A tleap script that builds the chain and sets N, CA, C and O, in Angstrom:
source leaprc.protein.ff14SB
mol = sequence {
  NMET ALA PHE LEU SER PHE LEU VAL THR PHE
  LEU LEU SER ALA LEU THR ASN SER ARG GLN
  GLN GLU VAL GLN GLU ASN GLN GLN ILE GLU
  SER LEU ASN VAL ALA GLN MET ALA ILE GLU
  SER GLN LEU THR GLU LEU SER LEU ASN GLY
  SER VAL ILE LYS ILE ARG GLN ASP SER THR
  ALA ILE ILE ILE SER ASP HIE GLY LYS GLU
  ILE LEU ARG LEU GLU ALA GLN CASN
}
set mol.1.N position { -9.844 -27.508 -29.681 }
set mol.1.CA position { -10.567 -27.817 -28.463 }
set mol.1.C position { -9.681 -27.623 -27.232 }
set mol.1.O position { -10.120 -27.095 -26.210 }
set mol.2.N position { -8.417 -28.064 -27.349 }
set mol.2.CA position { -7.477 -27.908 -26.233 }
set mol.2.C position { -7.246 -26.436 -25.938 }
set mol.2.O position { -7.140 -26.040 -24.778 }
set mol.3.N position { -7.168 -25.619 -26.990 }
set mol.3.CA position { -6.966 -24.187 -26.806 }
set mol.3.C position { -8.153 -23.564 -26.078 }
set mol.3.O position { -7.968 -22.727 -25.194 }
set mol.4.N position { -9.357 -23.960 -26.437 }
set mol.4.CA position { -10.557 -23.445 -25.786 }
set mol.4.C position { -10.580 -23.840 -24.315 }
set mol.4.O position { -10.938 -23.024 -23.466 }
set mol.5.N position { -10.208 -25.069 -24.000 }
set mol.5.CA position { -10.134 -25.517 -22.606 }
set mol.5.C position { -9.106 -24.704 -21.828 }
set mol.5.O position { -9.355 -24.295 -20.694 }
set mol.6.N position { -7.947 -24.473 -22.449 }
set mol.6.CA position { -6.905 -23.667 -21.811 }
set mol.6.C position { -7.406 -22.255 -21.539 }
set mol.6.O position { -7.189 -21.713 -20.455 }
set mol.7.N position { -8.068 -21.664 -22.514 }
set mol.7.CA position { -8.563 -20.300 -22.391 }
set mol.7.C position { -9.607 -20.184 -21.277 }
set mol.7.O position { -9.549 -19.258 -20.469 }
set mol.8.N position { -10.547 -21.106 -21.233 }
set mol.8.CA position { -11.575 -21.087 -20.191 }
set mol.8.C position { -10.952 -21.279 -18.813 }
set mol.8.O position { -11.319 -20.586 -17.865 }
set mol.9.N position { -10.016 -22.213 -18.697 }
set mol.9.CA position { -9.337 -22.455 -17.425 }
set mol.9.C position { -8.571 -21.219 -16.988 }
set mol.9.O position { -8.607 -20.849 -15.814 }
set mol.10.N position { -7.882 -20.582 -17.913 }
set mol.10.CA position { -7.123 -19.374 -17.609 }
set mol.10.C position { -8.039 -18.253 -17.121 }
set mol.10.O position { -7.725 -17.588 -16.133 }
set mol.11.N position { -9.158 -18.037 -17.793 }
set mol.11.CA position { -10.093 -16.984 -17.402 }
set mol.11.C position { -10.719 -17.259 -16.034 }
set mol.11.O position { -10.851 -16.349 -15.215 }
set mol.12.N position { -11.102 -18.505 -15.789 }
set mol.12.CA position { -11.679 -18.846 -14.489 }
set mol.12.C position { -10.661 -18.661 -13.361 }
set mol.12.O position { -11.005 -18.197 -12.274 }
set mol.13.N position { -9.444 -19.018 -13.624 }
set mol.13.CA position { -8.383 -18.839 -12.639 }
set mol.13.C position { -8.161 -17.357 -12.344 }
set mol.13.O position { -8.011 -16.966 -11.187 }
set mol.14.N position { -8.141 -16.549 -13.377 }
set mol.14.CA position { -7.957 -15.107 -13.201 }
set mol.14.C position { -9.118 -14.502 -12.435 }
set mol.14.O position { -8.907 -13.647 -11.575 }
set mol.15.N position { -10.326 -14.922 -12.725 }
set mol.15.CA position { -11.497 -14.414 -12.007 }
set mol.15.C position { -11.467 -14.820 -10.529 }
set mol.15.O position { -11.809 -14.021 -9.657 }
set mol.16.N position { -11.063 -16.049 -10.252 }
set mol.16.CA position { -10.967 -16.524 -8.874 }
set mol.16.C position { -9.932 -15.730 -8.096 }
set mol.16.O position { -10.182 -15.321 -6.962 }
set mol.17.N position { -8.775 -15.509 -8.697 }
set mol.17.CA position { -7.729 -14.722 -8.042 }
set mol.17.C position { -8.180 -13.291 -7.794 }
set mol.17.O position { -7.906 -12.722 -6.737 }
set mol.18.N position { -8.866 -12.718 -8.760 }
set mol.18.CA position { -9.371 -11.351 -8.623 }
set mol.18.C position { -10.380 -11.266 -7.473 }
set mol.18.O position { -10.360 -10.317 -6.690 }
set mol.19.N position { -11.240 -12.245 -7.384 }
set mol.19.CA position { -12.255 -12.259 -6.316 }
set mol.19.C position { -11.601 -12.417 -4.944 }
set mol.19.O position { -12.025 -11.767 -3.988 }
set mol.20.N position { -10.588 -13.257 -4.829 }
set mol.20.CA position { -9.887 -13.440 -3.563 }
set mol.20.C position { -9.199 -12.148 -3.133 }
set mol.20.O position { -9.216 -11.795 -1.953 }
set mol.21.N position { -8.600 -11.453 -4.078 }
set mol.21.CA position { -7.945 -10.183 -3.773 }
set mol.21.C position { -8.971 -9.150 -3.318 }
set mol.21.O position { -8.710 -8.385 -2.389 }
set mol.22.N position { -10.122 -9.124 -3.957 }
set mol.22.CA position { -11.185 -8.195 -3.585 }
set mol.22.C position { -11.678 -8.470 -2.164 }
set mol.22.O position { -11.923 -7.534 -1.403 }
set mol.23.N position { -11.825 -9.737 -1.805 }
set mol.23.CA position { -12.254 -10.108 -0.453 }
set mol.23.C position { -11.228 -9.638 0.573 }
set mol.23.O position { -11.602 -9.100 1.616 }
set mol.24.N position { -9.943 -9.834 0.293 }
set mol.24.CA position { -8.889 -9.392 1.213 }
set mol.24.C position { -8.891 -7.879 1.373 }
set mol.24.O position { -8.739 -7.377 2.487 }
set mol.25.N position { -9.059 -7.154 0.290 }
set mol.25.CA position { -9.094 -5.702 0.347 }
set mol.25.C position { -10.304 -5.218 1.148 }
set mol.25.O position { -10.196 -4.267 1.922 }
set mol.26.N position { -11.448 -5.865 0.965 }
set mol.26.CA position { -12.639 -5.486 1.731 }
set mol.26.C position { -12.456 -5.754 3.225 }
set mol.26.O position { -12.934 -4.978 4.052 }
set mol.27.N position { -11.765 -6.848 3.580 }
set mol.27.CA position { -11.487 -7.133 4.985 }
set mol.27.C position { -10.562 -6.071 5.575 }
set mol.27.O position { -10.752 -5.659 6.719 }
set mol.28.N position { -9.572 -5.626 4.820 }
set mol.28.CA position { -8.676 -4.579 5.299 }
set mol.28.C position { -9.428 -3.268 5.496 }
set mol.28.O position { -9.210 -2.568 6.485 }
set mol.29.N position { -10.297 -2.938 4.576 }
set mol.29.CA position { -11.104 -1.721 4.694 }
set mol.29.C position { -11.984 -1.803 5.932 }
set mol.29.O position { -12.087 -0.835 6.686 }
set mol.30.N position { -12.615 -2.943 6.145 }
set mol.30.CA position { -13.478 -3.123 7.318 }
set mol.30.C position { -12.674 -2.987 8.606 }
set mol.30.O position { -13.142 -2.364 9.559 }
set mol.31.N position { -11.479 -3.558 8.650 }
set mol.31.CA position { -10.625 -3.452 9.829 }
set mol.31.C position { -10.273 -2.000 10.116 }
set mol.31.O position { -10.317 -1.564 11.266 }
set mol.32.N position { -9.924 -1.251 9.076 }
set mol.32.CA position { -9.584 0.160 9.269 }
set mol.32.C position { -10.800 0.978 9.686 }
set mol.32.O position { -10.662 1.925 10.460 }
set mol.33.N position { -11.978 0.638 9.197 }
set mol.33.CA position { -13.201 1.324 9.623 }
set mol.33.C position { -13.476 1.073 11.107 }
set mol.33.O position { -13.842 1.995 11.835 }
set mol.34.N position { -13.302 -0.158 11.548 }
set mol.34.CA position { -13.509 -0.489 12.958 }
set mol.34.C position { -12.455 0.213 13.812 }
set mol.34.O position { -12.765 0.696 14.901 }
set mol.35.N position { -11.219 0.273 13.332 }
set mol.35.CA position { -10.155 0.981 14.052 }
set mol.35.C position { -10.501 2.457 14.199 }
set mol.35.O position { -10.279 3.045 15.257 }
set mol.36.N position { -11.035 3.050 13.156 }
set mol.36.CA position { -11.440 4.456 13.223 }
set mol.36.C position { -12.534 4.647 14.267 }
set mol.36.O position { -12.508 5.621 15.019 }
set mol.37.N position { -13.492 3.729 14.319 }
set mol.37.CA position { -14.550 3.805 15.335 }
set mol.37.C position { -13.961 3.705 16.739 }
set mol.37.O position { -14.378 4.429 17.643 }
set mol.38.N position { -12.995 2.813 16.922 }
set mol.38.CA position { -12.366 2.644 18.229 }
set mol.38.C position { -11.650 3.919 18.647 }
set mol.38.O position { -11.760 4.350 19.795 }
set mol.39.N position { -10.923 4.518 17.726 }
set mol.39.CA position { -10.198 5.752 18.035 }
set mol.39.C position { -11.162 6.876 18.375 }
set mol.39.O position { -10.957 7.599 19.351 }
set mol.40.N position { -12.209 7.028 17.578 }
set mol.40.CA position { -13.189 8.086 17.827 }
set mol.40.C position { -13.918 7.881 19.145 }
set mol.40.O position { -14.341 8.850 19.775 }
set mol.41.N position { -14.070 6.619 19.574 }
set mol.41.CA position { -14.747 6.315 20.842 }
set mol.41.C position { -13.762 6.240 22.006 }
set mol.41.O position { -14.156 5.962 23.138 }
set mol.42.N position { -12.492 6.487 21.730 }
set mol.42.CA position { -11.422 6.437 22.725 }
set mol.42.C position { -11.349 5.072 23.409 }
set mol.42.O position { -11.177 4.984 24.624 }
set mol.43.N position { -11.482 4.007 22.610 }
set mol.43.CA position { -11.369 2.644 23.100 }
set mol.43.C position { -10.015 2.071 22.700 }
set mol.43.O position { -9.459 2.445 21.667 }
set mol.44.N position { -9.488 1.171 23.510 }
set mol.44.CA position { -8.243 0.502 23.152 }
set mol.44.C position { -8.506 -0.855 22.511 }
set mol.44.O position { -7.608 -1.432 21.899 }
set mol.45.N position { -9.737 -1.375 22.645 }
set mol.45.CA position { -10.125 -2.636 22.017 }
set mol.45.C position { -11.552 -2.521 21.509 }
set mol.45.O position { -12.413 -1.926 22.156 }
set mol.46.N position { -11.785 -3.098 20.343 }
set mol.46.CA position { -13.132 -3.112 19.785 }
set mol.46.C position { -13.262 -4.303 18.846 }
set mol.46.O position { -12.452 -4.482 17.936 }
set mol.47.N position { -14.281 -5.106 19.076 }
set mol.47.CA position { -14.583 -6.250 18.207 }
set mol.47.C position { -15.907 -5.977 17.514 }
set mol.47.O position { -16.930 -5.748 18.159 }
set mol.48.N position { -15.867 -6.004 16.186 }
set mol.48.CA position { -17.061 -5.693 15.419 }
set mol.48.C position { -16.895 -6.231 14.000 }
set mol.48.O position { -15.824 -6.101 13.408 }
set mol.49.N position { -17.940 -6.830 13.459 }
set mol.49.CA position { -17.958 -7.290 12.066 }
set mol.49.C position { -16.771 -8.191 11.712 }
set mol.49.O position { -16.229 -8.104 10.610 }
set mol.50.N position { -16.377 -9.040 12.634 }
set mol.50.CA position { -15.280 -9.967 12.364 }
set mol.50.C position { -13.900 -9.398 12.600 }
set mol.50.O position { -12.910 -10.119 12.479 }
set mol.51.N position { -13.808 -8.127 12.933 }
set mol.51.CA position { -12.519 -7.507 13.232 }
set mol.51.C position { -12.339 -7.453 14.749 }
set mol.51.O position { -13.288 -7.188 15.487 }
set mol.52.N position { -11.121 -7.705 15.199 }
set mol.52.CA position { -10.781 -7.607 16.618 }
set mol.52.C position { -9.625 -6.605 16.708 }
set mol.52.O position { -8.456 -6.973 16.597 }
set mol.53.N position { -9.972 -5.354 16.908 }
set mol.53.CA position { -9.013 -4.257 16.860 }
set mol.53.C position { -8.466 -3.974 18.252 }
set mol.53.O position { -9.214 -3.894 19.226 }
set mol.54.N position { -7.145 -3.822 18.326 }
set mol.54.CA position { -6.476 -3.386 19.552 }
set mol.54.C position { -5.586 -2.211 19.194 }
set mol.54.O position { -4.885 -2.225 18.183 }
set mol.55.N position { -5.629 -1.193 20.043 }
set mol.55.CA position { -4.840 0.009 19.814 }
set mol.55.C position { -3.885 0.183 20.983 }
set mol.55.O position { -4.301 0.271 22.138 }
set mol.56.N position { -2.589 0.232 20.661 }
set mol.56.CA position { -1.555 0.454 21.676 }
set mol.56.C position { -0.886 1.787 21.375 }
set mol.56.O position { -0.642 2.133 20.219 }
set mol.57.N position { -0.599 2.518 22.428 }
set mol.57.CA position { 0.024 3.823 22.242 }
set mol.57.C position { 1.151 3.987 23.247 }
set mol.57.O position { 1.002 3.675 24.428 }
set mol.58.N position { 2.279 4.482 22.760 }
set mol.58.CA position { 3.358 4.855 23.666 }
set mol.58.C position { 3.815 6.262 23.282 }
set mol.58.O position { 3.130 6.951 22.526 }
set mol.59.N position { 4.942 6.683 23.787 }
set mol.59.CA position { 5.369 8.065 23.561 }
set mol.59.C position { 5.782 8.337 22.113 }
set mol.59.O position { 5.853 9.495 21.702 }
set mol.60.N position { 6.054 7.291 21.341 }
set mol.60.CA position { 6.538 7.515 19.976 }
set mol.60.C position { 5.599 7.022 18.881 }
set mol.60.O position { 5.751 7.412 17.723 }
set mol.61.N position { 4.636 6.174 19.221 }
set mol.61.CA position { 3.823 5.589 18.147 }
set mol.61.C position { 2.460 5.130 18.644 }
set mol.61.O position { 2.245 4.896 19.833 }
set mol.62.N position { 1.551 5.012 17.685 }
set mol.62.CA position { 0.255 4.370 17.894 }
set mol.62.C position { 0.246 3.156 16.976 }
set mol.62.O position { 0.473 3.278 15.772 }
set mol.63.N position { -0.018 1.983 17.549 }
set mol.63.CA position { -0.004 0.743 16.775 }
set mol.63.C position { -1.406 0.147 16.795 }
set mol.63.O position { -1.983 -0.064 17.861 }
set mol.64.N position { -1.943 -0.117 15.625 }
set mol.64.CA position { -3.279 -0.687 15.486 }
set mol.64.C position { -3.129 -2.095 14.925 }
set mol.64.O position { -2.484 -2.300 13.896 }
set mol.65.N position { -3.736 -3.066 15.615 }
set mol.65.CA position { -3.652 -4.451 15.153 }
set mol.65.C position { -5.043 -5.067 15.069 }
set mol.65.O position { -5.969 -4.657 15.769 }
set mol.66.N position { -5.163 -6.049 14.205 }
set mol.66.CA position { -6.404 -6.799 14.021 }
set mol.66.C position { -6.052 -8.275 14.131 }
set mol.66.O position { -5.228 -8.780 13.369 }
set mol.67.N position { -6.675 -8.968 15.080 }
set mol.67.CA position { -6.380 -10.369 15.351 }
set mol.67.C position { -4.882 -10.578 15.609 }
set mol.67.O position { -4.314 -11.590 15.199 }
set mol.68.N position { -4.251 -9.624 16.283 }
set mol.68.CA position { -2.844 -9.735 16.627 }
set mol.68.C position { -1.880 -9.346 15.525 }
set mol.68.O position { -0.670 -9.335 15.750 }
set mol.69.N position { -2.379 -9.025 14.341 }
set mol.69.CA position { -1.525 -8.647 13.212 }
set mol.69.C position { -1.555 -7.126 13.053 }
set mol.69.O position { -2.623 -6.523 12.944 }
set mol.70.N position { -0.370 -6.518 13.041 }
set mol.70.CA position { -0.283 -5.070 12.901 }
set mol.70.C position { -0.813 -4.653 11.526 }
set mol.70.O position { -0.378 -5.166 10.495 }
set mol.71.N position { -1.766 -3.708 11.536 }
set mol.71.CA position { -2.314 -3.223 10.270 }
set mol.71.C position { -1.936 -1.776 10.007 }
set mol.71.O position { -1.982 -1.316 8.866 }
set mol.72.N position { -1.557 -1.045 11.076 }
set mol.72.CA position { -1.197 0.355 10.880 }
set mol.72.C position { -0.329 0.816 12.045 }
set mol.72.O position { -0.605 0.504 13.204 }
set mol.73.N position { 0.721 1.560 11.721 }
set mol.73.CA position { 1.602 2.136 12.744 }
set mol.73.C position { 1.764 3.619 12.405 }
set mol.73.O position { 2.162 3.983 11.298 }
set mol.74.N position { 1.448 4.455 13.376 }
set mol.74.CA position { 1.605 5.901 13.213 }
set mol.74.C position { 2.697 6.341 14.169 }
set mol.74.O position { 2.557 6.204 15.385 }
set mol.75.N position { 3.789 6.873 13.622 }
set mol.75.CA position { 4.921 7.297 14.448 }
set mol.75.C position { 5.022 8.806 14.433 }
set mol.75.O position { 4.832 9.454 13.403 }
set mol.76.N position { 5.328 9.354 15.606 }
set mol.76.CA position { 5.512 10.790 15.732 }
set mol.76.C position { 6.849 11.185 15.132 }
set mol.76.O position { 7.849 10.483 15.287 }
set mol.77.N position { 6.853 12.311 14.448 }
set mol.77.CA position { 8.099 12.826 13.881 }
set mol.77.C position { 8.607 13.953 14.771 }
set mol.77.O position { 7.833 14.753 15.297 }
set mol.78.N position { 9.902 13.995 14.923 }
set mol.78.CA position { 10.504 15.050 15.765 }
set mol.78.C position { 10.900 16.233 14.941 }
set mol.78.O position { 11.420 17.212 15.476 }
savepdb mol mol.pdb
quit
């Protein structure tokens, strides 16, 4: 009986962790989709679907952030 309880607890824990990871990955995908829309629309800020995208550009890089957290940096190569 103890083994069965351990097994069920282990499986539920693994499923919960898997679901949390899937949610995080979907949020990252959504953020990148919104960033792509902002770039295509030539906007420096865009809020959509829970994402708050800001795009900063200087002579060496383009930095894309969501809620103040950097999600992508594109640097020019010489």
